[in-house]
TILUM-141331 format. One record per atom (N, C-alpha, C, CB): x, y, z; atom name; residue in three letters; residue number from 1. Coordinates in Angstrom, 1 decimal. Glycine has a CB too. Example, Ala and Ser with C-alpha at 12.3 -4.5 7.8 and 13.67 -1.06 7.14 Angstrom:
BEGIN
east=13.2 north=-5.7 up=7.8 atom=N res=Ala n=1
east=12.3 north=-4.5 up=7.8 atom=CA res=Ala n=1
east=13.2 north=-3.3 up=7.8 atom=C res=Ala n=1
east=11.3 north=-4.5 up=9.0 atom=CB res=Ala n=1
east=12.8 north=-2.2 up=7.1 atom=N res=Ser n=2
east=13.7 north=-1.1 up=7.1 atom=CA res=Ser n=2
east=12.9 north=0.0 up=7.9 atom=C res=Ser n=2
east=14.1 north=-0.6 up=5.7 atom=CB res=Ser n=2
//
This chain:
BEGIN
east=0.8 north=-1.0 up=0.3 atom=N res=Met n=1
east=0.3 north=-0.1 up=0.0 atom=CA res=Met n=1
east=0.8 north=1.4 up=-0.5 atom=C res=Met n=1
east=-0.3 north=0.0 up=0.8 atom=CB res=Met n=1
east=0.3 north=2.1 up=-0.6 atom=N res=Thr n=2
east=1.0 north=3.4 up=-0.9 atom=CA res=Thr n=2
east=-0.4 north=4.2 up=-0.3 atom=C res=Thr n=2
east=1.6 north=3.6 up=-2.7 atom=CB res=Thr n=2
east=0.3 north=6.0 up=-0.5 atom=N res=Tyr n=3
east=-1.1 north=6.8 up=-0.7 atom=CA res=Tyr n=3
east=-0.5 north=8.0 up=-1.9 atom=C res=Tyr n=3
east=-1.8 north=7.7 up=1.1 atom=CB res=Tyr n=3
east=-1.2 north=8.5 up=-2.1 atom=N res=Val n=4
east=-1.5 north=9.6 up=-3.2 atom=CA res=Val n=4
east=-2.4 north=10.6 up=-2.6 atom=C res=Val n=4
east=-2.2 north=8.9 up=-4.5 atom=CB res=Val n=4
east=-1.4 north=11.8 up=-3.9 atom=N res=Val n=5
east=-1.8 north=13.2 up=-3.9 atom=CA res=Val n=5
east=-3.3 north=12.7 up=-4.8 atom=C res=Val n=5
east=-0.5 north=14.5 up=-4.8 atom=CB res=Val n=5
east=-4.0 north=13.2 up=-4.7 atom=N res=Thr n=6
east=-5.2 north=14.1 up=-5.1 atom=CA res=Thr n=6
east=-4.8 north=15.5 up=-5.6 atom=C res=Thr n=6
east=-6.0 north=14.4 up=-3.8 atom=CB res=Thr n=6
east=-6.5 north=16.1 up=-6.6 atom=N res=Asp n=7
east=-6.4 north=17.1 up=-7.3 atom=CA res=Asp n=7
east=-6.9 north=17.9 up=-6.2 atom=C res=Asp n=7
east=-7.0 north=17.0 up=-8.8 atom=CB res=Asp n=7
east=-7.7 north=17.4 up=-5.4 atom=N res=Gly n=8
east=-7.6 north=18.2 up=-4.1 atom=CA res=Gly n=8
east=-6.9 north=19.3 up=-3.4 atom=C res=Gly n=8
east=-7.3 north=17.6 up=-3.6 atom=CB res=Gly n=8
east=-6.1 north=18.8 up=-3.8 atom=N res=Cys n=9
east=-4.5 north=19.1 up=-3.7 atom=CA res=Cys n=9
east=-3.7 north=20.7 up=-4.8 atom=C res=Cys n=9
east=-3.7 north=17.3 up=-4.4 atom=CB res=Cys n=9
east=-4.5 north=20.8 up=-5.6 atom=N res=Ile n=10
east=-4.4 north=22.1 up=-7.0 atom=CA res=Ile n=10
east=-4.5 north=23.4 up=-6.1 atom=C res=Ile n=10
east=-5.9 north=22.3 up=-8.5 atom=CB res=Ile n=10
east=-3.9 north=23.7 up=-6.3 atom=N res=Arg n=11
east=-4.0 north=24.9 up=-6.7 atom=CA res=Arg n=11
east=-4.6 north=25.7 up=-4.2 atom=C res=Arg n=11
east=-5.7 north=24.8 up=-8.5 atom=CB res=Arg n=11
east=-4.4 north=24.3 up=-3.7 atom=N res=Cys n=12
east=-4.0 north=24.8 up=-2.1 atom=CA res=Cys n=12
east=-2.3 north=24.2 up=-2.3 atom=C res=Cys n=12
east=-5.2 north=23.7 up=-0.5 atom=CB res=Cys n=12
east=-2.1 north=23.2 up=-2.6 atom=N res=Lys n=13
east=-0.5 north=23.0 up=-2.0 atom=CA res=Lys n=13
east=-0.3 north=23.4 up=-0.9 atom=C res=Lys n=13
east=0.6 north=23.7 up=-2.7 atom=CB res=Lys n=13
east=-1.1 north=22.9 up=0.1 atom=N res=Tyr n=14
east=-0.8 north=22.4 up=1.9 atom=CA res=Tyr n=14
east=0.4 north=22.4 up=2.0 atom=C res=Tyr n=14
east=-1.4 north=20.9 up=2.5 atom=CB res=Tyr n=14
east=1.9 north=22.4 up=2.5 atom=N res=Thr n=15
east=2.9 north=21.4 up=2.7 atom=CA res=Thr n=15
east=2.8 north=21.0 up=4.3 atom=C res=Thr n=15
east=4.3 north=21.9 up=2.1 atom=CB res=Thr n=15
east=1.8 north=20.8 up=5.1 atom=N res=Asp n=16
east=2.1 north=20.0 up=6.2 atom=CA res=Asp n=16
east=2.6 north=18.9 up=6.6 atom=C res=Asp n=16
east=1.5 north=19.9 up=6.6 atom=CB res=Asp n=16
east=1.8 north=18.4 up=5.2 atom=N res=Cys n=17
east=2.0 north=16.9 up=4.6 atom=CA res=Cys n=17
east=3.2 north=16.7 up=4.7 atom=C res=Cys n=17
east=1.5 north=16.6 up=3.2 atom=CB res=Cys n=17
east=4.7 north=17.6 up=4.2 atom=N res=Val n=18
east=5.8 north=16.9 up=3.7 atom=CA res=Val n=18
east=7.2 north=17.4 up=4.8 atom=C res=Val n=18
east=6.0 north=17.3 up=1.8 atom=CB res=Val n=18
east=5.8 north=18.4 up=6.0 atom=N res=Glu n=19
east=6.8 north=18.6 up=7.1 atom=CA res=Glu n=19
east=6.7 north=17.0 up=8.3 atom=C res=Glu n=19
east=6.1 north=20.4 up=8.1 atom=CB res=Glu n=19
east=5.9 north=15.8 up=8.0 atom=N res=Val n=20
east=6.2 north=15.4 up=8.7 atom=CA res=Val n=20
east=5.9 north=13.9 up=7.9 atom=C res=Val n=20
east=5.7 north=15.9 up=9.8 atom=CB res=Val n=20
east=6.4 north=14.0 up=6.7 atom=N res=Cys n=21
east=7.0 north=13.4 up=6.1 atom=CA res=Cys n=21
east=8.1 north=12.2 up=6.6 atom=C res=Cys n=21
east=7.4 north=14.3 up=5.7 atom=CB res=Cys n=21
east=8.7 north=10.8 up=6.9 atom=N res=Pro n=22
east=9.7 north=10.5 up=7.0 atom=CA res=Pro n=22
east=10.6 north=10.2 up=6.5 atom=C res=Pro n=22
east=9.6 north=10.3 up=7.4 atom=CB res=Pro n=22
east=10.4 north=9.9 up=5.2 atom=N res=Val n=23
east=11.1 north=9.5 up=4.3 atom=CA res=Val n=23
east=11.2 north=10.1 up=3.1 atom=C res=Val n=23
east=10.8 north=8.6 up=4.2 atom=CB res=Val n=23
east=10.5 north=11.7 up=3.4 atom=N res=Asp n=24
east=11.0 north=12.7 up=2.3 atom=CA res=Asp n=24
east=10.5 north=12.7 up=1.0 atom=C res=Asp n=24
east=12.3 north=12.7 up=2.0 atom=CB res=Asp n=24
east=9.1 north=11.5 up=0.6 atom=N res=Cys n=25
east=8.5 north=11.5 up=-0.5 atom=CA res=Cys n=25
east=8.0 north=11.9 up=-1.3 atom=C res=Cys n=25
east=8.3 north=11.2 up=-0.6 atom=CB res=Cys n=25
east=7.5 north=13.7 up=-0.9 atom=N res=Phe n=26
east=6.9 north=14.4 up=-1.7 atom=CA res=Phe n=26
east=7.6 north=15.2 up=-2.8 atom=C res=Phe n=26
east=6.1 north=15.0 up=-1.1 atom=CB res=Phe n=26
east=7.3 north=15.8 up=-3.9 atom=N res=Tyr n=27
east=8.1 north=16.1 up=-4.9 atom=CA res=Tyr n=27
east=6.9 north=17.0 up=-5.7 atom=C res=Tyr n=27
east=8.7 north=14.7 up=-5.7 atom=CB res=Tyr n=27
east=7.0 north=18.3 up=-5.8 atom=N res=Ala n=28
east=5.9 north=19.6 up=-6.3 atom=CA res=Ala n=28
east=6.9 north=20.2 up=-7.5 atom=C res=Ala n=28
east=5.6 north=21.0 up=-4.8 atom=CB res=Ala n=28
east=5.0 north=20.3 up=-7.7 atom=N res=Gly n=29
east=4.6 north=21.0 up=-9.5 atom=CA res=Gly n=29
east=4.4 north=22.1 up=-9.1 atom=C res=Gly n=29
east=3.2 north=20.5 up=-10.4 atom=CB res=Gly n=29
east=4.1 north=22.7 up=-10.2 atom=N res=Glu n=30
east=3.7 north=24.5 up=-10.1 atom=CA res=Glu n=30
east=2.9 north=24.8 up=-9.0 atom=C res=Glu n=30
east=2.7 north=25.1 up=-11.3 atom=CB res=Glu n=30
east=2.2 north=23.9 up=-8.6 atom=N res=Asn n=31
east=0.4 north=24.3 up=-8.0 atom=CA res=Asn n=31
east=-0.1 north=22.9 up=-7.2 atom=C res=Asn n=31
east=-0.9 north=24.7 up=-9.6 atom=CB res=Asn n=31
east=1.2 north=21.9 up=-7.4 atom=N res=Met n=32
east=0.6 north=20.8 up=-6.6 atom=CA res=Met n=32
east=1.7 north=19.8 up=-6.3 atom=C res=Met n=32
east=-0.5 north=20.0 up=-7.3 atom=CB res=Met n=32
east=1.6 north=19.1 up=-5.0 atom=N res=Leu n=33
east=2.5 north=17.6 up=-4.6 atom=CA res=Leu n=33
east=2.2 north=16.4 up=-4.9 atom=C res=Leu n=33
east=2.6 north=17.3 up=-3.4 atom=CB res=Leu n=33
east=2.6 north=15.8 up=-5.3 atom=N res=Val n=34
east=2.3 north=14.3 up=-5.6 atom=CA res=Val n=34
east=3.4 north=13.6 up=-4.6 atom=C res=Val n=34
east=2.6 north=13.9 up=-7.4 atom=CB res=Val n=34
east=3.5 north=12.1 up=-4.5 atom=N res=Ile n=35
east=4.0 north=11.1 up=-4.1 atom=CA res=Ile n=35
east=4.9 north=10.5 up=-4.9 atom=C res=Ile n=35
east=3.2 north=10.4 up=-3.8 atom=CB res=Ile n=35
east=6.2 north=10.0 up=-4.2 atom=N res=Asn n=36
east=6.9 north=8.9 up=-5.2 atom=CA res=Asn n=36
east=6.1 north=7.5 up=-4.7 atom=C res=Asn n=36
east=8.8 north=8.8 up=-4.8 atom=CB res=Asn n=36
east=4.9 north=6.8 up=-5.1 atom=N res=Pro n=37
east=4.8 north=5.3 up=-3.8 atom=CA res=Pro n=37
east=5.9 north=4.3 up=-4.1 atom=C res=Pro n=37
east=3.1 north=4.1 up=-3.8 atom=CB res=Pro n=37
east=6.8 north=4.4 up=-4.9 atom=N res=Asp n=38
east=8.1 north=3.8 up=-4.1 atom=CA res=Asp n=38
east=8.8 north=3.8 up=-3.1 atom=C res=Asp n=38
east=8.8 north=3.9 up=-4.4 atom=CB res=Asp n=38
east=8.7 north=4.9 up=-3.0 atom=N res=Glu n=39
east=9.3 north=5.8 up=-1.8 atom=CA res=Glu n=39
east=8.4 north=6.0 up=-0.5 atom=C res=Glu n=39
east=9.6 north=7.4 up=-2.4 atom=CB res=Glu n=39
east=6.9 north=5.6 up=-0.4 atom=N res=Cys n=40
east=6.5 north=5.9 up=0.6 atom=CA res=Cys n=40
east=6.6 north=4.5 up=1.6 atom=C res=Cys n=40
east=5.3 north=6.6 up=0.3 atom=CB res=Cys n=40
east=6.8 north=4.5 up=2.5 atom=N res=Ile n=41
east=7.3 north=3.9 up=3.4 atom=CA res=Ile n=41
east=5.1 north=3.1 up=4.5 atom=C res=Ile n=41
east=8.8 north=5.6 up=4.4 atom=CB res=Ile n=41
east=4.1 north=3.7 up=3.5 atom=N res=Asp n=42
east=2.7 north=3.7 up=4.2 atom=CA res=Asp n=42
east=2.6 north=3.7 up=5.6 atom=C res=Asp n=42
east=1.9 north=2.7 up=3.9 atom=CB res=Asp n=42
east=2.9 north=5.2 up=6.2 atom=N res=Cys n=43
east=2.8 north=5.2 up=7.2 atom=CA res=Cys n=43
east=1.6 north=6.1 up=8.2 atom=C res=Cys n=43
east=3.8 north=5.3 up=7.3 atom=CB res=Cys n=43
east=1.2 north=6.8 up=6.6 atom=N res=Gly n=44
east=0.0 north=7.8 up=7.0 atom=CA res=Gly n=44
east=-0.1 north=9.0 up=8.2 atom=C res=Gly n=44
east=-1.0 north=7.1 up=7.3 atom=CB res=Gly n=44
east=0.8 north=9.3 up=8.3 atom=N res=Val n=45
east=1.0 north=10.6 up=8.4 atom=CA res=Val n=45
east=0.8 north=11.7 up=8.1 atom=C res=Val n=45
east=1.5 north=10.8 up=8.4 atom=CB res=Val n=45
east=1.3 north=11.4 up=6.5 atom=N res=Cys n=46
east=0.8 north=12.4 up=5.9 atom=CA res=Cys n=46
east=-0.6 north=12.8 up=5.6 atom=C res=Cys n=46
east=1.4 north=12.4 up=5.1 atom=CB res=Cys n=46
east=-2.0 north=12.1 up=5.2 atom=N res=Glu n=47
east=-2.9 north=11.8 up=5.3 atom=CA res=Glu n=47
east=-4.3 north=13.0 up=6.2 atom=C res=Glu n=47
east=-2.5 north=10.6 up=5.8 atom=CB res=Glu n=47
east=-3.1 north=12.7 up=7.7 atom=N res=Ala n=48
east=-4.2 north=13.3 up=8.8 atom=CA res=Ala n=48
east=-3.7 north=15.0 up=8.5 atom=C res=Ala n=48
east=-3.9 north=12.7 up=10.9 atom=CB res=Ala n=48
east=-2.8 north=15.3 up=7.9 atom=N res=Glu n=49
east=-2.1 north=16.8 up=8.3 atom=CA res=Glu n=49
east=-2.6 north=17.8 up=7.2 atom=C res=Glu n=49
east=-0.3 north=16.8 up=8.3 atom=CB res=Glu n=49
east=-3.3 north=16.9 up=6.0 atom=N res=Cys n=50
east=-3.6 north=17.8 up=4.9 atom=CA res=Cys n=50
east=-5.0 north=18.7 up=5.2 atom=C res=Cys n=50
east=-3.7 north=16.8 up=3.5 atom=CB res=Cys n=50
east=-4.4 north=19.4 up=5.0 atom=N res=Pro n=51
east=-5.5 north=20.8 up=5.2 atom=CA res=Pro n=51
east=-6.7 north=20.3 up=3.9 atom=C res=Pro n=51
east=-4.5 north=22.9 up=4.6 atom=CB res=Pro n=51
east=-6.7 north=20.1 up=3.1 atom=N res=Ala n=52
east=-7.0 north=19.9 up=2.0 atom=CA res=Ala n=52
east=-7.9 north=18.5 up=1.6 atom=C res=Ala n=52
east=-5.9 north=20.0 up=1.5 atom=CB res=Ala n=52
east=-7.5 north=17.5 up=2.5 atom=N res=Glu n=53
east=-8.2 north=16.3 up=2.5 atom=CA res=Glu n=53
east=-7.9 north=15.9 up=1.0 atom=C res=Glu n=53
east=-9.8 north=16.4 up=2.9 atom=CB res=Glu n=53
east=-6.3 north=15.8 up=0.6 atom=N res=Ala n=54
east=-6.3 north=15.7 up=-0.8 atom=CA res=Ala n=54
east=-5.4 north=14.1 up=-0.7 atom=C res=Ala n=54
east=-5.4 north=17.2 up=-1.8 atom=CB res=Ala n=54
east=-5.1 north=13.5 up=0.4 atom=N res=Ile n=55
east=-4.6 north=12.1 up=0.4 atom=CA res=Ile n=55
east=-4.8 north=11.2 up=0.6 atom=C res=Ile n=55
east=-4.1 north=11.8 up=0.7 atom=CB res=Ile n=55
east=-5.2 north=10.1 up=-0.1 atom=N res=Leu n=56
east=-5.6 north=9.0 up=0.4 atom=CA res=Leu n=56
east=-5.2 north=7.8 up=0.3 atom=C res=Leu n=56
east=-6.5 north=8.9 up=0.2 atom=CB res=Leu n=56
east=-5.3 north=6.7 up=1.1 atom=N res=Pro n=57
east=-4.3 north=4.7 up=1.0 atom=CA res=Pro n=57
east=-4.6 north=4.5 up=-0.3 atom=C res=Pro n=57
east=-5.0 north=2.8 up=2.1 atom=CB res=Pro n=57
east=-4.0 north=4.3 up=-1.1 atom=N res=Asp n=58
east=-4.8 north=3.7 up=-3.2 atom=CA res=Asp n=58
east=-5.5 north=2.7 up=-3.1 atom=C res=Asp n=58
east=-3.5 north=2.9 up=-4.7 atom=CB res=Asp n=58
east=-5.3 north=2.0 up=-1.3 atom=N res=Ala n=59
east=-6.9 north=1.1 up=-1.2 atom=CA res=Ala n=59
east=-8.4 north=1.5 up=-1.7 atom=C res=Ala n=59
east=-7.2 north=1.0 up=0.4 atom=CB res=Ala n=59
east=-8.1 north=2.7 up=-1.4 atom=N res=Asp n=60
east=-9.4 north=3.8 up=-1.9 atom=CA res=Asp n=60
east=-9.8 north=3.9 up=-2.9 atom=C res=Asp n=60
east=-9.3 north=5.0 up=-2.0 atom=CB res=Asp n=60
east=-11.1 north=3.5 up=-3.2 atom=N res=Pro n=61
east=-11.2 north=3.2 up=-4.9 atom=CA res=Pro n=61
east=-11.2 north=5.3 up=-5.3 atom=C res=Pro n=61
east=-13.2 north=2.0 up=-5.6 atom=CB res=Pro n=61
east=-11.0 north=5.4 up=-4.7 atom=N res=Arg n=62
east=-10.9 north=7.3 up=-5.3 atom=CA res=Arg n=62
east=-9.4 north=7.5 up=-5.9 atom=C res=Arg n=62
east=-11.1 north=8.8 up=-3.8 atom=CB res=Arg n=62
east=-8.3 north=6.7 up=-5.1 atom=N res=Ala n=63
east=-7.1 north=7.0 up=-5.6 atom=CA res=Ala n=63
east=-6.6 north=6.5 up=-6.3 atom=C res=Ala n=63
east=-6.5 north=7.1 up=-5.1 atom=CB res=Ala n=63
east=-7.4 north=5.5 up=-6.9 atom=N res=Glu n=64
east=-6.7 north=4.7 up=-8.2 atom=CA res=Glu n=64
east=-6.2 north=5.9 up=-9.6 atom=C res=Glu n=64
east=-8.3 north=3.5 up=-8.9 atom=CB res=Glu n=64
east=-7.3 north=6.2 up=-9.5 atom=N res=Glu n=65
east=-7.1 north=7.3 up=-10.6 atom=CA res=Glu n=65
east=-6.0 north=8.3 up=-10.7 atom=C res=Glu n=65
east=-8.2 north=8.2 up=-10.4 atom=CB res=Glu n=65
east=-5.2 north=8.6 up=-9.9 atom=N res=Trp n=66
east=-4.3 north=8.8 up=-8.9 atom=CA res=Trp n=66
east=-3.1 north=8.6 up=-9.1 atom=C res=Trp n=66
east=-4.5 north=8.2 up=-8.1 atom=CB res=Trp n=66
east=-2.7 north=7.4 up=-8.7 atom=N res=Leu n=67
east=-1.4 north=7.1 up=-8.5 atom=CA res=Leu n=67
east=-0.4 north=7.1 up=-9.6 atom=C res=Leu n=67
east=-1.5 north=6.1 up=-7.8 atom=CB res=Leu n=67
east=-0.7 north=6.7 up=-11.0 atom=N res=Ala n=68
east=-0.2 north=6.8 up=-12.4 atom=CA res=Ala n=68
east=0.4 north=8.4 up=-12.2 atom=C res=Ala n=68
east=-1.5 north=6.5 up=-13.7 atom=CB res=Ala n=68
east=-0.4 north=9.5 up=-12.1 atom=N res=Leu n=69
east=0.1 north=10.5 up=-11.9 atom=CA res=Leu n=69
east=0.5 north=10.6 up=-11.1 atom=C res=Leu n=69
east=-0.4 north=11.2 up=-12.1 atom=CB res=Leu n=69
east=1.0 north=10.6 up=-9.7 atom=N res=Asn n=70
east=2.2 north=10.9 up=-9.1 atom=CA res=Asn n=70
east=3.2 north=9.5 up=-9.0 atom=C res=Asn n=70
east=1.7 north=11.6 up=-7.7 atom=CB res=Asn n=70
east=3.3 north=8.6 up=-10.0 atom=N res=Arg n=71
east=4.2 north=7.7 up=-9.9 atom=CA res=Arg n=71
east=5.4 north=8.5 up=-11.0 atom=C res=Arg n=71
east=3.6 north=6.1 up=-10.4 atom=CB res=Arg n=71
east=4.1 north=9.3 up=-11.7 atom=N res=Asp n=72
east=5.0 north=9.9 up=-13.2 atom=CA res=Asp n=72
east=5.3 north=10.9 up=-12.8 atom=C res=Asp n=72
east=4.3 north=10.3 up=-14.6 atom=CB res=Asp n=72
east=4.5 north=11.8 up=-11.9 atom=N res=Tyr n=73
east=5.2 north=13.3 up=-11.9 atom=CA res=Tyr n=73
east=6.2 north=13.5 up=-11.0 atom=C res=Tyr n=73
east=4.2 north=14.5 up=-11.6 atom=CB res=Tyr n=73
east=6.2 north=12.2 up=-9.9 atom=N res=Ser n=74
east=7.4 north=12.3 up=-8.8 atom=CA res=Ser n=74
east=9.1 north=12.0 up=-9.1 atom=C res=Ser n=74
east=7.1 north=11.3 up=-7.8 atom=CB res=Ser n=74
east=8.6 north=11.6 up=-10.7 atom=N res=Glu n=75
east=9.9 north=11.3 up=-10.9 atom=CA res=Glu n=75
east=10.5 north=12.6 up=-11.9 atom=C res=Glu n=75
east=9.9 north=9.8 up=-11.6 atom=CB res=Glu n=75
east=9.7 north=13.8 up=-12.1 atom=N res=Gln n=76
east=9.8 north=14.4 up=-13.1 atom=CA res=Gln n=76
east=10.0 north=15.9 up=-12.0 atom=C res=Gln n=76
east=8.6 north=14.0 up=-14.2 atom=CB res=Gln n=76
east=9.5 north=16.3 up=-10.8 atom=N res=Trp n=77
east=9.1 north=17.3 up=-10.4 atom=CA res=Trp n=77
east=10.8 north=17.1 up=-9.5 atom=C res=Trp n=77
east=7.4 north=17.5 up=-9.8 atom=CB res=Trp n=77
east=10.2 north=18.1 up=-8.7 atom=N res=Pro n=78
east=12.1 north=18.6 up=-7.4 atom=CA res=Pro n=78
east=11.5 north=18.0 up=-6.8 atom=C res=Pro n=78
east=12.9 north=20.2 up=-6.5 atom=CB res=Pro n=78
east=12.5 north=16.7 up=-5.5 atom=N res=Asn n=79
east=11.6 north=16.7 up=-4.1 atom=CA res=Asn n=79
east=12.1 north=18.0 up=-3.1 atom=C res=Asn n=79
east=11.9 north=15.3 up=-3.3 atom=CB res=Asn n=79
east=10.4 north=17.9 up=-2.7 atom=N res=Met n=80
east=10.4 north=19.1 up=-1.5 atom=CA res=Met n=80
east=10.2 north=18.6 up=0.1 atom=C res=Met n=80
east=9.0 north=20.2 up=-1.7 atom=CB res=Met n=80
east=11.5 north=18.7 up=0.4 atom=N res=Thr n=81
east=11.6 north=18.4 up=1.8 atom=CA res=Thr n=81
east=11.3 north=18.9 up=3.8 atom=C res=Thr n=81
east=12.4 north=18.5 up=1.5 atom=CB res=Thr n=81
east=11.0 north=20.0 up=3.0 atom=N res=Arg n=82
east=10.7 north=20.8 up=3.8 atom=CA res=Arg n=82
east=9.4 north=22.1 up=3.4 atom=C res=Arg n=82
east=11.9 north=21.2 up=4.0 atom=CB res=Arg n=82
east=8.5 north=22.3 up=4.9 atom=N res=Lys n=83
east=7.1 north=23.2 up=4.3 atom=CA res=Lys n=83
east=7.7 north=24.9 up=3.7 atom=C res=Lys n=83
east=5.7 north=23.6 up=6.2 atom=CB res=Lys n=83
east=6.8 north=24.8 up=3.3 atom=N res=Ile n=84
east=6.5 north=26.5 up=2.7 atom=CA res=Ile n=84
east=5.5 north=26.8 up=2.9 atom=C res=Ile n=84
east=6.5 north=26.9 up=1.2 atom=CB res=Ile n=84
east=5.0 north=28.5 up=2.8 atom=N res=Asp n=85
east=3.7 north=29.4 up=2.6 atom=CA res=Asp n=85
east=2.5 north=28.7 up=1.2 atom=C res=Asp n=85
east=4.5 north=31.2 up=2.1 atom=CB res=Asp n=85
east=1.7 north=28.1 up=1.5 atom=N res=Ala n=86
east=0.6 north=27.7 up=0.9 atom=CA res=Ala n=86
east=0.2 north=29.1 up=-0.2 atom=C res=Ala n=86
east=-0.5 north=27.3 up=2.1 atom=CB res=Ala n=86
east=0.3 north=28.8 up=-1.0 atom=N res=Pro n=87
east=-0.6 north=30.3 up=-1.7 atom=CA res=Pro n=87
east=-1.1 north=30.6 up=-1.0 atom=C res=Pro n=87
east=-1.7 north=30.3 up=-2.8 atom=CB res=Pro n=87
east=-1.1 north=32.1 up=-1.4 atom=N res=Pro n=88
east=-2.0 north=33.1 up=-0.6 atom=CA res=Pro n=88
east=-4.0 north=32.9 up=-1.0 atom=C res=Pro n=88
east=-1.4 north=34.9 up=-1.1 atom=CB res=Pro n=88
east=-3.7 north=32.4 up=-1.5 atom=N res=Asp n=89
east=-5.2 north=32.2 up=-2.1 atom=CA res=Asp n=89
east=-5.0 north=30.7 up=-2.3 atom=C res=Asp n=89
east=-5.6 north=33.2 up=-3.7 atom=CB res=Asp n=89
east=-4.2 north=30.4 up=-1.5 atom=N res=Ala n=90
east=-5.3 north=28.7 up=-1.2 atom=CA res=Ala n=90
east=-6.5 north=27.9 up=-0.7 atom=C res=Ala n=90
east=-4.9 north=28.1 up=-0.7 atom=CB res=Ala n=90
east=-7.2 north=28.5 up=0.5 atom=N res=Asp n=91
east=-8.0 north=28.6 up=1.4 atom=CA res=Asp n=91
east=-9.6 north=28.6 up=0.1 atom=C res=Asp n=91
east=-7.5 north=30.1 up=2.6 atom=CB res=Asp n=91
east=-9.3 north=29.9 up=-0.8 atom=N res=Ser n=92
east=-10.5 north=29.3 up=-1.5 atom=CA res=Ser n=92
east=-11.0 north=28.5 up=-2.9 atom=C res=Ser n=92
east=-11.0 north=30.1 up=-1.7 atom=CB res=Ser n=92
east=-9.6 north=27.7 up=-2.8 atom=N res=Phe n=93
east=-9.8 north=26.7 up=-3.8 atom=CA res=Phe n=93
east=-9.7 north=25.3 up=-3.5 atom=C res=Phe n=93
east=-9.1 north=27.0 up=-4.9 atom=CB res=Phe n=93
east=-9.4 north=25.4 up=-1.9 atom=N res=Lys n=94
east=-9.9 north=24.1 up=-0.7 atom=CA res=Lys n=94
east=-11.7 north=24.1 up=-1.0 atom=C res=Lys n=94
east=-9.4 north=24.8 up=1.5 atom=CB res=Lys n=94
east=-11.7 north=22.7 up=-1.3 atom=N res=Gly n=95
east=-12.7 north=22.5 up=-1.5 atom=CA res=Gly n=95
east=-13.0 north=22.2 up=-2.8 atom=C res=Gly n=95
east=-13.3 north=23.3 up=-1.0 atom=CB res=Gly n=95
east=-13.1 north=22.6 up=-3.8 atom=N res=Glu n=96
east=-13.4 north=22.9 up=-5.3 atom=CA res=Glu n=96
east=-13.6 north=21.3 up=-5.9 atom=C res=Glu n=96
east=-11.9 north=23.9 up=-6.1 atom=CB res=Glu n=96
east=-14.4 north=21.0 up=-6.5 atom=N res=Ala n=97
east=-14.7 north=19.7 up=-6.9 atom=CA res=Ala n=97
east=-14.0 north=20.2 up=-9.1 atom=C res=Ala n=97
east=-16.9 north=19.3 up=-6.2 atom=CB res=Ala n=97
east=-13.3 north=18.6 up=-9.0 atom=N res=Asp n=98
east=-12.8 north=18.7 up=-10.9 atom=CA res=Asp n=98
east=-11.7 north=19.8 up=-11.1 atom=C res=Asp n=98
east=-14.4 north=19.2 up=-12.2 atom=CB res=Asp n=98
east=-10.8 north=19.6 up=-10.5 atom=N res=Lys n=99
east=-9.6 north=20.6 up=-10.2 atom=CA res=Lys n=99
east=-8.4 north=20.4 up=-10.9 atom=C res=Lys n=99
east=-9.1 north=20.6 up=-8.8 atom=CB res=Lys n=99
east=-8.4 north=18.7 up=-11.6 atom=N res=Phe n=100
east=-7.7 north=18.8 up=-12.6 atom=CA res=Phe n=100
east=-7.5 north=19.5 up=-14.1 atom=C res=Phe n=100
east=-7.8 north=18.1 up=-12.7 atom=CB res=Phe n=100
east=-8.7 north=19.0 up=-14.3 atom=N res=Lys n=101
east=-9.1 north=19.8 up=-15.6 atom=CA res=Lys n=101
east=-9.1 north=20.8 up=-16.4 atom=C res=Lys n=101
east=-9.7 north=20.0 up=-15.7 atom=CB res=Lys n=101
east=-9.1 north=22.2 up=-14.9 atom=N res=Lys n=102
east=-9.4 north=23.4 up=-14.5 atom=CA res=Lys n=102
east=-8.2 north=24.0 up=-14.9 atom=C res=Lys n=102
east=-9.7 north=23.6 up=-13.1 atom=CB res=Lys n=102
east=-7.1 north=23.6 up=-13.3 atom=N res=Tyr n=103
east=-6.0 north=24.1 up=-13.1 atom=CA res=Tyr n=103
east=-4.7 north=23.1 up=-13.4 atom=C res=Tyr n=103
east=-6.1 north=24.6 up=-11.8 atom=CB res=Tyr n=103
east=-4.5 north=22.2 up=-13.1 atom=N res=Phe n=104
east=-3.6 north=21.9 up=-13.0 atom=CA res=Phe n=104
east=-2.3 north=22.1 up=-14.2 atom=C res=Phe n=104
east=-4.1 north=20.9 up=-12.7 atom=CB res=Phe n=104
east=-1.4 north=21.7 up=-13.5 atom=N res=Ser n=105
east=0.3 north=22.4 up=-14.5 atom=CA res=Ser n=105
east=1.1 north=20.8 up=-13.8 atom=C res=Ser n=105
east=1.6 north=24.8 up=-13.5 atom=CB res=Ser n=105
east=1.6 north=21.2 up=-14.8 atom=N res=Pro n=106
east=2.9 north=19.7 up=-15.4 atom=CA res=Pro n=106
east=4.5 north=20.5 up=-15.2 atom=C res=Pro n=106
east=2.7 north=19.3 up=-17.9 atom=CB res=Pro n=106
east=3.9 north=21.6 up=-14.9 atom=N res=Asn n=107
east=5.6 north=22.6 up=-15.0 atom=CA res=Asn n=107
east=6.0 north=22.3 up=-13.4 atom=C res=Asn n=107
east=5.5 north=24.9 up=-15.4 atom=CB res=Asn n=107
east=7.5 north=21.9 up=-12.8 atom=N res=Pro n=108
east=7.7 north=21.7 up=-11.9 atom=CA res=Pro n=108
east=7.5 north=22.8 up=-11.1 atom=C res=Pro n=108
east=8.7 north=21.1 up=-12.0 atom=CB res=Pro n=108
east=7.9 north=22.7 up=-9.7 atom=N res=His n=109
east=7.8 north=24.2 up=-9.1 atom=CA res=His n=109
east=8.8 north=24.6 up=-8.5 atom=C res=His n=109
east=6.7 north=24.4 up=-8.2 atom=CB res=His n=109
east=9.0 north=26.2 up=-8.6 atom=N res=Ser n=110
east=9.8 north=27.4 up=-8.9 atom=CA res=Ser n=110
east=11.0 north=27.9 up=-8.4 atom=C res=Ser n=110
east=9.2 north=28.2 up=-8.7 atom=CB res=Ser n=110
//
């Protein structure tokens, strides 16, 4: 089992999860984070820390469509090992549905 980040993270990009991850398996895109499923040790501490509730265990049926995206982009984006400030408008995107089609950026964190 592993954990995955879903589109709930897009445009929110809170990094509370990064701060608690004991194996630094988060990778940062321009407007979301992903988890490298091969590095995740399935501890689950990140799930509880996500204010956007965007992290799910891969056993959750809603996580299936996000596993490949997490794997692919964790190989392209830079590793994030410390908490940074969320975007100033993050709270206004929290809970919005279908954010992937509207806002996803394949660009890495800069």
